[in-house]
N, C-alpha and C positions, 0 to 999 in steps of 0.2 A: 504494500500500500504506500503511495507517495506520501512524503512527510507532510505536505500541505493538507492533504485529505485527512490524514491521521490527526493533525492538530485540530481541524474543524470537528472531527468526530468526538474527540475528548472534551472540547469546549461544550458541545451539546450535552455530553454526559454530565459535566459539572453543573450545567444549568438545571438538568433534570434532578440531580441530587439536592441542589440548593433551593429549588422552587418550592414555595409553600404548598402544602396539601390542600385539596379542596375544602376540607373541614376547617382549615385555619385561615382561609381567605376571607376578605371582607367585601362588602358591596361597594360600588363606586362612591357612595356618599360617606363611606367610612362606618356605616352601621351594619352590624351583623344580624339585626332583627329580621325575622321572616316577613315577607309581604303578606298582607291580609288576603284571604281567599275571597272570591266573588261574593260569598254569602256574608262577608263581614267578619268571619272567624279568623283569629290570628294563629290558630294551631298550625304548626309546621307540618309539611308533608312527611310521611315516614321515610327514614333514611334508607337508601338502597342497601342491600346486602353487600358485604365485602368479604374477601377471602379470610380476613382476620376474624370474622364472626364464626368460622367453622371450628368445631372442637376437634382435637387430635383423635384419630381413630385408634392409634396406639399410644396410650398415655406414657409408655416407657420412654418416648421421645421428648418428653417435657424437659428433661435434663439428661446429660450424658451418663450412661451406665458404664463404669470402667470395664466391666466384663464384656462389653461389646467391642472394645479395642482389640485389635490383633496383638498377639504377644510381640514385644519389642524385638525387632530383628535389624541387622545392619542393612542400611539402604544399598541398593545395587546401582552403580553408575552405568546407565545404559549408553551414555555418551557424555562428553564434557558438559557439566552444568545441568544434567538431567538425571534425577535420582528416583528410582522406583522402590516402593516398599509396601507391604501389606499395612493397611491402616485400620480397617474394620474387619471383623469376622464376616464370612459369607452370609451367615444368618442375619447379622446386623445390617449389611448392605441390602439384603432382601427386604428387611423391615422398613428401611428408608424408602426403597423403591415402591413398596406397597403403599406407603403414606402418600407419596407423590401421585400414584395412580388414584388413590381415594380422593385426593384434593382435586384432581382433574375431573373426576366424575361428579363431585359436588358442584364444581363451577359450571359444568354442562347442565346439570339438573336445575340449578338456580339462575342460569343466565348471567353468571358473573365472569367478567373478563379482566383478570388481574393485569396490572401493568407489567411489561417486560422488565427484566432485571437490569438492563443497560441498553445503550443505543445500538449494540451490535446484534443482540439476540432478540428475536421476536417471540420465541417460545421460551419457557422456563419462568421462574418466579423467585423473588427474594425469599430467603428462609425465614426472615422475620415475619413476612406476610403469612407463611405457612404455620406459624406458631413454633418454629424450630430455632428462633433466635437464641434463647438461653442454651440450647443444645449445641449450637455452632460456637457460641462463646466459650462454653466449657471445653469443647474440642480444641479451640485455639489455644487456650491456656494450658491444657494438659499435654498436648502432643504437637500441634502445628507450629506454634511460635518457637518452642525450643528446637524443633527440626529445622526451621528456616534459618535460625541463628547458627546452628551447628554445621549445616550443609553449605550455606551461601553467606558467609560472614561479610563479604564485600558488599552485599545488598541488604543484609540484615545484621548490622554490627551489634544490635541488641535485639532481643525477641520482639517481634512486631506487636504493638499494643492494641491493634484494632483489626477487625475482619469484616469484609464485605462478602457475604456468602449467598450463593444462589444456585438454583438447579438449571440444567440445560437439557433440552429434549431434541433429538434428531430422529426424523422419521416422517411418515405421511402427514401427521398433524403437527409436526414441529418444524424446526429449522432443517433445511436440506444440506447446507454446507456453511462454511464461514471463511471469509477471505483472510489473508495474512494481516496480522495485527500484533500489537503488544498490549499488555494489561496495565490497568491503573493500580499497580501493586508493586511493593518491593519484591515479594515472593508470592508465587501462585502454587496452590495445591489442587490438582485435578484428580478427584476421586471417582473412579469408574464404578457405576452401580450395576451395569449389565444390560442385557437386551439381546435381541436376535438380529441386529442390523448387520448387513453386509456393507463394506465400504466404511466411511465415516471415521477413518483413522485420523489421528492428529499428526501433522507434519511440522517439524521444527526446522527453522532455516537460519539459525545463527543469532548470537547475542550482539546487539548493537546499541550504541548511544543514540541520542536524538539526531545528531549531525550525520550519522552514517546509516540511518534506517534504510536508505535506498541502495546501499552497497550490496550487490548480489551475494548469495551464499556460495561457499565453496562446496564441492561434492561431499566432503567430510562433515560439513555442518548440516546437511539435509538428513534428518532422522525421522523415521516413521514409527509411531507408537500406537499400540492398541492395548488397553488395559484388561483386567479381569475383575469380577465383582469383589469389591472391598480393597482393591489395590489402587494406590495413588502414585502420581508422578509429581515431583517437586521441582520447580524451575524458577528462575528469575523472571519478574514481570516483563523485563525488557528483552526476553528471549523470543524472537519472532516465531509465530506459529499460525497455522491455519487448520481447518478441518475439511477433509475430503468429502465429496458428495456422498450422501447415504444412498445405497442401492435399494435393497428390500429390507423390510423389518424396521425396527426402531431401537434406540438405546437412550440411556439417561446417565448423567453424571452430576456430581456436585462440584462447584468451583468455589474455592476460597481465595479471595484476594487479601493477602496479609499486608497490612499497611501500618506505617508509623506517621502520625500527622505531620511532624516537622519535615521528615524526609519526603513525604508526599507533596508538601508545599514547594520544596526545592525542585522536585521533578517537574511539577506543573509550571513553575517559573521558568525552568530551562526550556520546556516545550513552547512557551509563549515568547521566547527570545529575550528574556529579561537579563541582559548582560551576557558577556562571554562565559561559556562553560567549557573547561578543558575536557578533551576526550579521556574518559577513565581507562585505567589499565585493563579492565575486563572486557572492553569493547572488542569484538571479533575483527574489526577493521585492521587492528594491528597485525593480525596474522595473515592478512591477504593484501 
């Protein structure tokens, strides 16, 4: 993706994150009082259902059960900067996938269309909207932030303090593919939940700084990854990647963007060209 297009994409994403929610907006006159109905009654109309109104089908997902974590194992470096490891047990991954399916069925039954999790995905949903926000935060603190710091200290010199977590869905009713991009994260964890999709592998194409995003990848930098239920891939947010078109079937994943507010502000300032930023040592442009 060209650098100019990527900058515009992330600016739209920032506006979406910072925009006030409809429930917090005010009328043009500054009053939040409802308009009277034609009959003269001032009773507000019933609030439309939202995904947040749904109760969890599996209450065990209200908080992280440590027993659902896969036993700690040494991550495997599938390529420079790409680390694979079991994160959840297969049973836990199946429980999360079942909760996502139940949420999709609830939305279809009630005519609820949740907002997409970011400006790149049209399918998928924020885990906070699913009622899985505390679960995701527990997972960040217990396993994800320490992993990010241990595996990628150049990007996470301290354990990231925040997580932007969402589901993604590829298939007939989800996204079909995803163009090359980088993530709004210091470190990303891609947790594969499973499915029967053909195609839809993730292709990595080299780690770059903002100034060298358009530098083509070398053959060694192009790595194709497909996960297994409960297995995660850890990579720097600036590691360029894309998702190949799905063939038949469908699959789902959870994406965790691990962020530190101060470092995120620095990244976005560099993106917007706020002063010169030296090319960091981790940028793959140094090798090519």
